[in-house]
PLY file of the C-alpha trace (Angstrom):
ply
format ascii 1.0
element vertex 672
property float x
property float y
property float z
element edge 671
property int vertex1
property int vertex2
end_header
86.38 -140.21 242.18
90.21 -140.35 242.14
91.70 -137.34 240.44
94.50 -137.81 237.92
97.81 -136.06 238.54
98.24 -132.54 237.21
98.30 -132.68 233.41
97.68 -136.47 233.33
94.71 -138.00 231.52
92.11 -139.85 233.57
92.61 -143.57 232.92
89.79 -145.09 234.94
86.82 -146.87 233.35
84.21 -145.47 235.80
83.26 -141.77 235.64
81.00 -139.42 237.58
77.42 -139.98 236.41
76.00 -136.85 234.74
72.93 -135.16 236.31
73.53 -137.19 239.45
70.67 -137.23 241.98
71.61 -139.17 245.14
68.07 -139.10 246.58
66.59 -140.52 243.38
69.31 -143.24 243.30
68.65 -144.12 246.95
64.96 -144.52 246.17
65.70 -146.67 243.11
67.86 -149.00 245.21
65.26 -149.14 248.01
62.55 -150.14 245.53
64.88 -152.71 243.92
65.21 -154.45 247.32
61.63 -153.99 248.56
59.28 -156.94 248.86
59.98 -160.54 247.84
63.28 -160.95 245.93
65.38 -158.13 244.55
65.93 -156.52 241.17
69.60 -157.39 240.75
69.75 -155.92 237.26
68.66 -152.50 238.54
71.15 -152.67 241.43
74.15 -153.54 239.27
73.21 -151.08 236.55
73.01 -148.19 239.01
76.02 -148.96 241.22
78.45 -149.73 238.39
77.58 -146.47 236.60
78.28 -144.18 239.58
81.72 -143.12 240.82
82.82 -144.05 244.33
82.30 -140.48 245.54
78.73 -140.58 244.23
78.10 -143.96 245.90
79.05 -142.45 249.28
76.44 -139.73 248.76
73.85 -142.40 247.89
74.70 -144.22 251.16
74.14 -141.04 253.18
70.86 -140.25 251.44
69.64 -143.83 251.88
70.19 -143.60 255.64
68.50 -140.16 255.78
65.47 -141.32 253.78
64.92 -144.82 255.21
66.92 -144.94 258.47
68.72 -148.03 257.18
72.29 -148.90 256.25
72.54 -149.44 252.48
75.53 -151.82 252.69
73.71 -153.96 255.30
70.63 -154.14 253.04
72.74 -155.09 250.00
74.46 -157.83 252.00
71.06 -159.17 253.07
69.54 -159.12 249.56
72.49 -160.36 247.50
74.61 -163.49 247.74
77.95 -164.98 246.74
80.45 -163.34 244.40
77.93 -160.78 243.14
77.31 -159.59 246.70
81.07 -159.31 247.41
81.57 -157.27 244.25
78.66 -154.85 244.82
79.48 -154.35 248.52
83.15 -153.81 247.59
82.12 -151.02 245.21
80.13 -149.32 247.98
83.14 -148.90 250.29
85.51 -145.91 249.98
88.80 -147.19 248.41
90.86 -147.00 251.63
88.16 -148.85 253.58
87.99 -151.45 250.82
91.74 -152.06 251.17
91.39 -152.13 254.97
88.68 -154.82 254.74
90.82 -156.92 252.36
93.81 -156.76 254.70
91.68 -157.48 257.78
90.37 -160.62 256.04
93.93 -161.54 254.99
95.27 -161.53 258.57
92.18 -162.89 260.36
91.48 -166.49 261.23
93.71 -169.47 260.56
96.45 -168.79 258.02
97.40 -165.59 256.24
96.60 -164.51 252.69
100.13 -163.41 251.79
99.19 -162.78 248.15
96.58 -160.20 249.17
99.00 -158.42 251.54
101.66 -158.41 248.82
99.33 -157.09 246.12
97.94 -154.20 248.16
101.09 -153.02 249.95
103.39 -153.38 246.92
101.14 -151.37 244.61
99.73 -148.46 246.64
101.13 -144.90 246.65
102.26 -143.14 249.84
98.96 -141.27 250.03
96.93 -144.46 249.55
98.97 -146.20 252.29
98.34 -143.33 254.76
94.59 -143.43 253.99
94.58 -147.22 254.40
96.26 -147.07 257.84
93.77 -144.42 259.01
90.77 -146.35 257.60
91.91 -149.57 259.31
92.16 -147.75 262.66
88.74 -146.17 262.16
86.96 -149.34 261.02
88.48 -151.89 263.41
89.94 -149.78 266.24
93.20 -151.65 265.74
96.68 -150.73 264.60
97.36 -152.10 261.10
101.12 -152.39 261.59
100.65 -154.33 264.85
98.21 -156.74 263.18
100.58 -157.33 260.24
103.51 -157.93 262.62
101.37 -160.34 264.65
100.49 -162.41 261.60
103.74 -162.47 259.56
107.42 -163.09 260.22
110.99 -162.75 258.97
112.11 -160.55 256.10
108.61 -160.69 254.58
107.30 -158.97 257.72
110.11 -156.38 257.71
109.42 -155.35 254.11
105.67 -155.10 254.77
106.36 -152.81 257.74
108.62 -150.61 255.58
105.90 -150.35 252.92
103.29 -149.54 255.60
105.21 -146.39 256.54
104.25 -144.84 253.18
107.53 -142.96 253.04
108.79 -143.85 249.57
110.74 -140.89 248.16
108.72 -138.97 245.57
111.38 -136.63 244.15
111.77 -136.99 240.37
115.28 -135.46 240.48
117.62 -138.46 240.44
121.25 -138.50 241.52
123.38 -140.46 239.07
125.95 -141.16 241.79
123.29 -142.60 244.09
121.98 -144.79 241.25
125.47 -146.29 240.77
125.90 -146.67 244.53
122.57 -148.52 244.89
123.44 -150.83 242.00
126.76 -151.64 243.68
125.10 -152.14 247.07
122.46 -154.49 245.63
125.09 -156.45 243.70
127.29 -156.81 246.78
124.29 -157.70 248.96
123.32 -160.55 246.65
125.43 -161.91 243.81
128.84 -161.10 245.34
128.02 -162.19 248.88
128.05 -165.63 250.47
124.47 -165.58 251.70
122.35 -162.49 251.14
122.17 -159.13 252.90
118.36 -158.83 252.80
118.42 -155.52 254.68
119.99 -153.75 251.66
117.26 -155.05 249.34
114.59 -153.95 251.84
116.06 -150.48 252.35
116.62 -149.65 248.66
113.46 -151.23 247.19
111.30 -150.02 250.07
112.35 -146.37 250.15
113.76 -145.08 246.86
111.52 -143.22 244.41
110.03 -145.02 241.41
111.99 -142.87 238.96
115.24 -143.58 240.81
114.58 -147.33 240.98
113.78 -147.59 237.27
117.23 -146.16 236.54
118.75 -148.50 239.14
117.13 -151.48 237.39
118.42 -150.34 233.98
121.93 -149.79 235.33
121.87 -153.09 237.24
121.15 -154.93 234.00
123.97 -153.16 232.16
126.45 -153.75 235.01
125.66 -157.38 235.85
124.07 -158.68 232.64
121.10 -159.84 234.74
117.72 -158.21 235.31
117.13 -157.39 238.98
114.31 -159.96 238.99
116.78 -162.78 238.21
118.96 -161.77 241.18
115.94 -161.59 243.49
114.87 -165.10 242.42
118.38 -166.40 242.94
119.03 -164.73 246.29
115.65 -164.56 248.07
112.93 -167.13 248.66
109.33 -167.77 249.71
106.85 -164.96 250.40
109.69 -162.44 250.77
110.88 -163.22 247.23
107.33 -162.87 245.85
106.82 -159.55 247.66
110.08 -158.10 246.32
109.24 -159.24 242.78
105.82 -157.58 243.11
107.49 -154.34 244.26
109.82 -154.44 241.24
106.91 -155.09 238.87
104.93 -152.18 240.31
107.96 -149.89 240.04
108.34 -150.84 236.37
104.61 -150.65 235.52
101.74 -150.92 238.01
99.17 -151.51 235.23
101.26 -154.38 233.85
101.47 -155.92 237.33
97.66 -155.86 237.61
97.18 -157.14 234.05
99.30 -160.15 235.00
97.40 -160.66 238.29
94.07 -160.57 236.45
95.24 -163.06 233.83
96.47 -165.48 236.50
93.17 -165.07 238.40
91.22 -166.37 235.40
93.50 -168.79 233.53
93.25 -172.53 233.94
90.56 -174.39 235.86
88.63 -172.30 238.37
88.68 -168.55 238.94
90.31 -166.72 241.85
87.27 -164.53 242.41
88.59 -162.66 245.44
91.59 -161.45 243.43
89.44 -160.65 240.40
86.94 -158.63 242.47
89.61 -156.80 244.46
91.49 -155.63 241.37
88.45 -154.72 239.27
87.02 -152.66 242.15
90.26 -150.98 243.27
91.56 -150.04 239.79
88.26 -149.02 238.16
88.86 -145.33 238.89
92.66 -145.34 238.62
94.22 -147.15 235.65
91.77 -149.72 234.25
92.26 -148.43 230.68
96.03 -148.93 230.94
95.51 -152.40 232.42
93.18 -153.28 229.53
95.69 -152.09 226.92
98.56 -154.09 228.38
96.36 -157.15 228.92
95.32 -157.12 225.25
98.91 -156.90 224.09
100.44 -159.36 226.51
97.82 -162.10 226.30
96.44 -161.57 222.77
92.89 -161.32 224.05
90.95 -158.55 225.70
90.30 -158.42 229.44
86.62 -158.06 228.52
86.54 -161.32 226.53
88.37 -163.24 229.24
85.93 -162.04 231.93
83.04 -162.87 229.60
84.26 -166.46 229.10
85.25 -167.05 232.72
82.28 -165.71 234.73
78.48 -165.77 234.55
75.21 -164.11 235.53
74.91 -160.70 237.20
78.45 -161.12 238.51
79.71 -161.21 234.92
77.57 -158.23 233.87
78.87 -156.12 236.76
82.52 -157.02 236.05
82.09 -156.17 232.36
80.65 -152.77 233.31
83.72 -152.10 235.47
85.98 -153.23 232.61
84.36 -150.55 230.48
84.84 -151.91 226.96
86.10 -154.68 224.69
89.52 -153.97 223.18
89.22 -156.93 220.80
86.69 -154.87 218.87
89.29 -152.20 218.12
92.11 -154.65 217.38
94.65 -151.93 218.01
98.05 -151.87 219.67
98.25 -149.19 222.35
100.95 -146.60 223.17
101.24 -147.76 226.81
101.66 -151.35 225.62
104.14 -150.23 222.94
106.27 -148.73 225.70
106.19 -152.05 227.56
107.14 -153.90 224.35
110.06 -151.51 223.76
111.39 -152.09 227.30
110.97 -155.85 226.88
113.14 -155.86 223.73
115.71 -153.71 225.56
115.80 -156.31 228.33
116.18 -159.09 225.77
118.99 -157.21 224.01
121.20 -156.48 227.02
120.53 -159.46 229.32
123.30 -162.04 229.49
121.50 -165.25 230.37
123.49 -168.26 231.49
121.81 -171.34 229.99
121.72 -174.42 232.19
120.48 -177.93 231.57
119.12 -180.36 234.17
120.98 -183.48 233.02
124.73 -183.56 233.72
127.52 -186.13 233.29
127.42 -188.68 236.12
130.37 -188.63 238.50
132.34 -191.88 238.83
130.86 -192.97 235.48
131.40 -196.65 234.72
130.04 -197.66 231.28
130.92 -201.29 231.95
128.77 -201.43 235.10
125.94 -199.52 233.41
125.91 -201.86 230.39
125.75 -204.91 232.69
122.98 -203.37 234.81
120.91 -202.60 231.69
121.41 -206.14 230.35
120.29 -207.58 233.69
117.24 -205.26 233.73
116.09 -206.69 230.37
117.07 -210.34 230.78
114.59 -213.07 231.59
110.90 -212.63 232.32
109.71 -209.07 232.78
111.64 -205.80 232.58
113.12 -203.71 235.38
111.97 -200.30 234.09
113.12 -198.49 237.25
116.77 -199.47 236.70
116.59 -198.47 233.01
115.11 -195.07 233.94
117.64 -194.46 236.73
120.62 -195.15 234.46
119.46 -193.49 231.23
118.08 -190.28 232.78
121.11 -189.76 235.03
123.80 -189.94 232.36
124.73 -187.28 229.82
124.18 -188.04 226.14
127.91 -188.54 225.59
127.95 -191.11 228.41
124.93 -192.89 226.92
126.83 -193.30 223.64
129.70 -194.94 225.58
127.18 -197.29 227.24
125.81 -198.27 223.80
129.30 -199.07 222.55
130.21 -201.02 225.69
126.93 -202.96 225.55
127.74 -204.08 222.00
131.33 -205.00 222.92
130.24 -207.06 225.92
127.13 -208.77 224.66
127.30 -208.51 220.87
123.84 -206.94 220.99
122.40 -203.57 219.98
121.19 -201.79 223.12
118.64 -199.76 221.11
117.08 -202.93 219.66
116.88 -204.52 223.13
115.30 -201.41 224.67
112.80 -201.23 221.84
111.71 -204.85 222.37
111.44 -204.48 226.18
109.71 -201.08 226.50
106.55 -199.73 224.95
104.45 -196.63 224.46
105.48 -193.20 225.76
108.26 -194.58 227.97
109.86 -196.37 224.99
109.82 -193.18 222.89
111.35 -191.20 225.74
114.14 -193.67 226.62
115.03 -194.40 222.98
115.09 -190.66 222.25
117.49 -190.06 225.15
119.79 -192.81 223.82
120.17 -191.14 220.40
122.82 -188.48 219.72
121.02 -185.07 219.68
121.47 -184.37 215.96
120.22 -187.85 215.01
117.26 -187.44 217.36
116.31 -184.10 215.75
116.79 -185.61 212.28
114.43 -188.45 213.21
111.82 -185.99 214.54
111.99 -184.03 211.28
111.68 -187.26 209.26
108.63 -188.37 211.29
107.07 -184.90 210.84
107.23 -185.34 207.05
106.42 -189.00 206.53
103.00 -190.53 205.92
99.80 -188.63 205.19
99.96 -185.02 206.33
102.85 -183.00 207.70
103.48 -182.03 211.32
104.29 -178.38 210.61
104.52 -177.53 214.32
107.37 -179.99 214.85
109.23 -178.69 211.77
108.86 -175.10 213.01
109.84 -175.89 216.60
113.09 -177.58 215.58
114.24 -175.43 212.65
113.33 -172.07 214.21
115.20 -172.69 217.48
118.43 -174.55 216.69
121.84 -172.87 216.46
123.94 -172.93 213.28
126.12 -175.71 214.69
123.06 -177.76 215.64
121.49 -177.25 212.19
124.69 -178.35 210.43
124.87 -181.47 212.61
121.19 -182.25 211.85
121.87 -181.97 208.10
124.74 -184.45 208.36
122.71 -186.84 210.54
119.72 -186.69 208.16
121.90 -187.49 205.16
123.63 -190.33 207.03
120.43 -191.90 208.38
118.03 -191.42 205.45
120.34 -191.12 202.39
118.62 -187.93 201.33
119.35 -184.28 202.03
117.14 -182.45 204.51
116.61 -179.71 201.92
115.26 -182.21 199.38
112.93 -183.70 201.99
111.59 -180.26 202.93
111.18 -179.34 199.24
109.08 -182.38 198.49
106.91 -182.14 201.62
106.17 -178.39 201.94
105.34 -175.61 199.50
105.23 -171.87 198.82
106.63 -169.26 201.23
106.59 -171.77 204.08
108.95 -174.07 202.14
111.31 -171.18 201.33
111.47 -170.13 205.00
112.15 -173.68 206.26
114.87 -174.25 203.65
116.47 -170.93 204.58
116.48 -171.94 208.26
117.80 -175.41 207.39
120.94 -173.94 205.77
122.20 -172.88 209.21
123.58 -169.59 207.90
122.39 -167.21 210.62
124.94 -164.46 211.29
126.60 -164.83 214.67
128.05 -161.38 215.29
126.43 -158.34 216.88
124.60 -155.46 215.21
126.58 -155.35 211.96
124.15 -153.40 209.77
121.73 -150.52 210.03
118.85 -151.79 212.10
116.59 -148.95 210.93
116.70 -150.36 207.37
115.65 -153.84 208.51
112.92 -152.39 210.76
111.63 -150.36 207.80
111.42 -153.51 205.63
109.50 -155.26 208.42
107.12 -152.30 208.74
106.49 -152.20 204.99
105.88 -155.91 204.57
103.49 -155.84 207.54
101.67 -152.94 205.83
101.81 -150.35 208.58
104.55 -148.05 207.35
103.69 -144.54 206.17
105.40 -145.07 202.83
106.11 -148.14 200.75
109.05 -148.81 198.48
109.82 -151.74 196.20
107.52 -154.47 194.92
105.94 -156.84 197.42
107.76 -160.02 196.28
111.11 -158.33 196.76
110.06 -157.07 200.20
108.83 -160.55 201.24
112.19 -162.04 200.26
114.05 -159.36 202.22
111.81 -159.88 205.26
112.45 -163.65 205.14
116.21 -163.00 204.80
116.15 -160.67 207.83
114.31 -163.13 210.07
116.17 -166.25 208.89
119.76 -164.99 208.59
120.35 -162.00 210.90
121.93 -162.64 214.29
119.72 -162.80 217.37
121.46 -159.77 218.86
120.83 -157.75 215.70
117.19 -158.87 215.48
116.50 -157.79 219.06
117.54 -154.26 218.15
115.58 -154.42 214.87
112.41 -155.43 216.72
113.00 -152.69 219.27
113.44 -150.18 216.45
110.22 -151.53 214.89
108.29 -150.60 218.06
109.82 -147.11 218.06
109.04 -146.66 214.37
105.44 -147.96 214.36
104.13 -148.08 217.97
103.48 -151.78 217.35
105.19 -154.94 218.54
106.43 -157.13 215.69
105.02 -160.37 217.14
101.57 -158.84 217.63
101.68 -157.44 214.09
102.75 -160.72 212.46
99.87 -162.50 214.22
97.43 -159.85 213.05
98.62 -159.43 209.45
99.75 -162.95 208.46
98.12 -166.37 208.54
98.78 -170.09 208.42
102.19 -171.76 208.59
104.07 -168.65 207.44
102.67 -166.71 210.40
103.48 -169.58 212.79
107.11 -169.92 211.71
107.76 -166.16 211.84
106.16 -165.94 215.30
108.33 -168.87 216.46
111.47 -167.08 215.23
110.49 -163.84 216.98
109.64 -165.64 220.24
112.88 -167.61 220.08
114.87 -164.40 219.55
113.03 -162.70 222.42
113.39 -165.50 224.98
114.04 -169.07 223.84
113.47 -170.73 227.24
110.09 -168.95 227.48
109.21 -170.19 223.96
109.77 -173.78 225.11
107.99 -173.17 228.45
104.91 -172.07 226.45
105.12 -175.16 224.24
105.37 -177.44 227.28
102.42 -175.74 228.97
100.27 -176.10 225.85
101.26 -179.76 225.50
99.74 -180.48 228.93
96.82 -178.07 229.32
93.21 -179.01 228.67
91.91 -182.49 227.95
94.56 -184.93 226.82
98.34 -184.58 226.61
100.48 -183.99 223.53
103.07 -186.59 224.56
105.10 -186.19 221.36
105.78 -182.48 221.93
106.34 -183.02 225.66
108.84 -185.83 225.01
110.64 -183.99 222.19
111.24 -180.83 224.23
112.22 -182.62 227.45
114.79 -184.69 225.54
116.20 -181.97 223.30
116.53 -179.26 226.01
117.63 -181.46 228.93
121.34 -180.65 228.55
120.92 -177.13 227.12
118.44 -174.90 228.95
115.79 -176.98 230.72
116.60 -175.30 234.05
115.93 -171.89 232.43
112.72 -173.29 230.92
111.62 -174.42 234.39
112.14 -170.90 235.77
110.17 -169.30 232.93
107.40 -171.89 233.36
106.79 -171.17 237.05
107.07 -167.41 236.51
104.45 -167.36 233.76
102.06 -170.10 234.84
102.25 -169.89 238.64
103.02 -173.59 238.93
106.18 -175.57 238.42
106.95 -177.74 235.41
107.37 -180.59 237.91
103.79 -180.07 239.16
102.41 -179.87 235.61
104.10 -183.14 234.59
102.97 -184.81 237.82
99.36 -183.81 237.21
99.31 -184.82 233.55
101.30 -188.08 233.18
101.60 -191.34 235.08
103.59 -194.50 235.72
107.14 -195.02 234.50
106.73 -192.28 231.87
106.03 -189.84 234.72
109.04 -191.06 236.70
111.39 -190.65 233.73
110.08 -187.18 232.88
110.50 -186.00 236.48
114.06 -187.32 236.53
114.84 -185.26 233.40
112.99 -182.25 234.84
115.55 -182.34 237.61
113.67 -180.85 240.56
110.64 -179.10 242.01
110.67 -175.29 241.96
0 1
1 2
2 3
3 4
4 5
5 6
6 7
7 8
8 9
9 10
10 11
11 12
12 13
13 14
14 15
15 16
16 17
17 18
18 19
19 20
20 21
21 22
22 23
23 24
24 25
25 26
26 27
27 28
28 29
29 30
30 31
31 32
32 33
33 34
34 35
35 36
36 37
37 38
38 39
39 40
40 41
41 42
42 43
43 44
44 45
45 46
46 47
47 48
48 49
49 50
50 51
51 52
52 53
53 54
54 55
55 56
56 57
57 58
58 59
59 60
60 61
61 62
62 63
63 64
64 65
65 66
66 67
67 68
68 69
69 70
70 71
71 72
72 73
73 74
74 75
75 76
76 77
77 78
78 79
79 80
80 81
81 82
82 83
83 84
84 85
85 86
86 87
87 88
88 89
89 90
90 91
91 92
92 93
93 94
94 95
95 96
96 97
97 98
98 99
99 100
100 101
101 102
102 103
103 104
104 105
105 106
106 107
107 108
108 109
109 110
110 111
111 112
112 113
113 114
114 115
115 116
116 117
117 118
118 119
119 120
120 121
121 122
122 123
123 124
124 125
125 126
126 127
127 128
128 129
129 130
130 131
131 132
132 133
133 134
134 135
135 136
136 137
137 138
138 139
139 140
140 141
141 142
142 143
143 144
144 145
145 146
146 147
147 148
148 149
149 150
150 151
151 152
152 153
153 154
154 155
155 156
156 157
157 158
158 159
159 160
160 161
161 162
162 163
163 164
164 165
165 166
166 167
167 168
168 169
169 170
170 171
171 172
172 173
173 174
174 175
175 176
176 177
177 178
178 179
179 180
180 181
181 182
182 183
183 184
184 185
185 186
186 187
187 188
188 189
189 190
190 191
191 192
192 193
193 194
194 195
195 196
196 197
197 198
198 199
199 200
200 201
201 202
202 203
203 204
204 205
205 206
206 207
207 208
208 209
209 210
210 211
211 212
212 213
213 214
214 215
215 216
216 217
217 218
218 219
219 220
220 221
221 222
222 223
223 224
224 225
225 226
226 227
227 228
228 229
229 230
230 231
231 232
232 233
233 234
234 235
235 236
236 237
237 238
238 239
239 240
240 241
241 242
242 243
243 244
244 245
245 246
246 247
247 248
248 249
249 250
250 251
251 252
252 253
253 254
254 255
255 256
256 257
257 258
258 259
259 260
260 261
261 262
262 263
263 264
264 265
265 266
266 267
267 268
268 269
269 270
270 271
271 272
272 273
273 274
274 275
275 276
276 277
277 278
278 279
279 280
280 281
281 282
282 283
283 284
284 285
285 286
286 287
287 288
288 289
289 290
290 291
291 292
292 293
293 294
294 295
295 296
296 297
297 298
298 299
299 300
300 301
301 302
302 303
303 304
304 305
305 306
306 307
307 308
308 309
309 310
310 311
311 312
312 313
313 314
314 315
315 316
316 317
317 318
318 319
319 320
320 321
321 322
322 323
323 324
324 325
325 326
326 327
327 328
328 329
329 330
330 331
331 332
332 333
333 334
334 335
335 336
336 337
337 338
338 339
339 340
340 341
341 342
342 343
343 344
344 345
345 346
346 347
347 348
348 349
349 350
350 351
351 352
352 353
353 354
354 355
355 356
356 357
357 358
358 359
359 360
360 361
361 362
362 363
363 364
364 365
365 366
366 367
367 368
368 369
369 370
370 371
371 372
372 373
373 374
374 375
375 376
376 377
377 378
378 379
379 380
380 381
381 382
382 383
383 384
384 385
385 386
386 387
387 388
388 389
389 390
390 391
391 392
392 393
393 394
394 395
395 396
396 397
397 398
398 399
399 400
400 401
401 402
402 403
403 404
404 405
405 406
406 407
407 408
408 409
409 410
410 411
411 412
412 413
413 414
414 415
415 416
416 417
417 418
418 419
419 420
420 421
421 422
422 423
423 424
424 425
425 426
426 427
427 428
428 429
429 430
430 431
431 432
432 433
433 434
434 435
435 436
436 437
437 438
438 439
439 440
440 441
441 442
442 443
443 444
444 445
445 446
446 447
447 448
448 449
449 450
450 451
451 452
452 453
453 454
454 455
455 456
456 457
457 458
458 459
459 460
460 461
461 462
462 463
463 464
464 465
465 466
466 467
467 468
468 469
469 470
470 471
471 472
472 473
473 474
474 475
475 476
476 477
477 478
478 479
479 480
480 481
481 482
482 483
483 484
484 485
485 486
486 487
487 488
488 489
489 490
490 491
491 492
492 493
493 494
494 495
495 496
496 497
497 498
498 499
499 500
500 501
501 502
502 503
503 504
504 505
505 506
506 507
507 508
508 509
509 510
510 511
511 512
512 513
513 514
514 515
515 516
516 517
517 518
518 519
519 520
520 521
521 522
522 523
523 524
524 525
525 526
526 527
527 528
528 529
529 530
530 531
531 532
532 533
533 534
534 535
535 536
536 537
537 538
538 539
539 540
540 541
541 542
542 543
543 544
544 545
545 546
546 547
547 548
548 549
549 550
550 551
551 552
552 553
553 554
554 555
555 556
556 557
557 558
558 559
559 560
560 561
561 562
562 563
563 564
564 565
565 566
566 567
567 568
568 569
569 570
570 571
571 572
572 573
573 574
574 575
575 576
576 577
577 578
578 579
579 580
580 581
581 582
582 583
583 584
584 585
585 586
586 587
587 588
588 589
589 590
590 591
591 592
592 593
593 594
594 595
595 596
596 597
597 598
598 599
599 600
600 601
601 602
602 603
603 604
604 605
605 606
606 607
607 608
608 609
609 610
610 611
611 612
612 613
613 614
614 615
615 616
616 617
617 618
618 619
619 620
620 621
621 622
622 623
623 624
624 625
625 626
626 627
627 628
628 629
629 630
630 631
631 632
632 633
633 634
634 635
635 636
636 637
637 638
638 639
639 640
640 641
641 642
642 643
643 644
644 645
645 646
646 647
647 648
648 649
649 650
650 651
651 652
652 653
653 654
654 655
655 656
656 657
657 658
658 659
659 660
660 661
661 662
662 663
663 664
664 665
665 666
666 667
667 668
668 669
669 670
670 671
């Protein structure tokens, strides 16, 4: 069994079995496989409750007692995923890694994800053991096989990692940190083209402690996290490998939590990845992985495995997992540290927002108006021309086209479009033709009219718009519907939810930096969420103060408040709001927090949810694609592919069709 570092707690989920008797275990396994069929329950129960060291002793005793190879017998008796999992557990860790890499480089094609995962995450000692195990098992040189099956900068970085020579000194030179930051910046952002060799040398050789400080300093110096520069400067498998290295430097358990989540989300399960990680981390850091998984994805690793797998395979995986963190419902110290770092990143990052729709060059409103008239005249409608013009002009240019259309033809372009188009395409094109504030005002009006209220639409718009956008929406609402937005909200919502929406609809959020004591605001948040050690003031007063903090403080200030909240309570504010609150009040507060943390990611999540599962939420999809197209849709695209492992373009392509699909892809602006 892997031993924890001196003074460190053991964080694996599998332990040495007490009163271990390898001969008795060998006999139990022999009997379980004797005769017709096999007792899979007995096999999984025994193997998943012994440490790897103990399993090796069982293998030796099995051969001594029966003259047979235990792994060969298990392979013969078991099948499919369950067999792969059990056999994987029987190999010593280094030989398990060697087998995974051999499979990754054998046959047609290469499993780059497997190579990346193993070589980016292993320690120097683990790398040395892997190289030796590969030589012993296959009588081949691992480095030569990797070189023979890969190429370019991806190959060079893999070879560097295979040396297992990362510095391990915890004493860090401040001067060298600054020098590495400068070298990385000059190799990427400041250079025409990219000096990949600098990235390879620094990320492949410096100690983890040193690189963490480099990443912090890089963010302060450039206003960008190192990950953003890697995505901008590198590409393909090399980019993915370098991002994996950075993730493992920051937090290896978080890297594996993310890999496990991606292995099980969506349709189908990536069983090879799931098996490899559950086996290889079961005696290293499975408890840390579980804690971070629970925090990051709001469900336990145990429950996700339970819902995504079946049979003996499921039972064995759950044994390796070692427990269900949903039962405890707690936020963990390791995850609190991750949350604290995440708020730090949010507070200091300077993100340049970019849309996907830009003003057309050589814009000619006269020609566009005539082309649109022609597309709608006579029998039938030329939807392709309408889409090409409307999606490739900025909103300001569309307003000029509307005016020109009226001047030329004495007709209202919006009325003509409405009579010629239908369904989802009509809603999308007409939405693009409206000025942004009037479009948002209309969406708010539709959310409140008729039976029932669309609270999600109200929250999405009011929790994410800037002061200037909110003020413009108020004016547009009054102009279009002859009623104030506040009055409409008052008559259609109630209680705390109404008060929060009205507060957001005033557009009075502070726009400066940290202009008040963040500890005071964090203390109010802790008290209202009922986890502070002491409580002061009556609850109604605290609720009002909490609403004021979330609805009126600047984003920059709130980021520091939420960071202070983690330091003060060991909890993340978003996690706590979800746990302690309910209904629309919870949803609007969570939306505010997510928007403060990372607004493009908030919208990426909304877009993903609008297209996942059976059926598509076309209204949400249309609303976000229209409203963010000239603001931050490019940033949303980047967050989407990072979180969901597929591009927004691919998601739209797989979930919509016809002219609606064509128009959405034009707004999306490209395939990532």
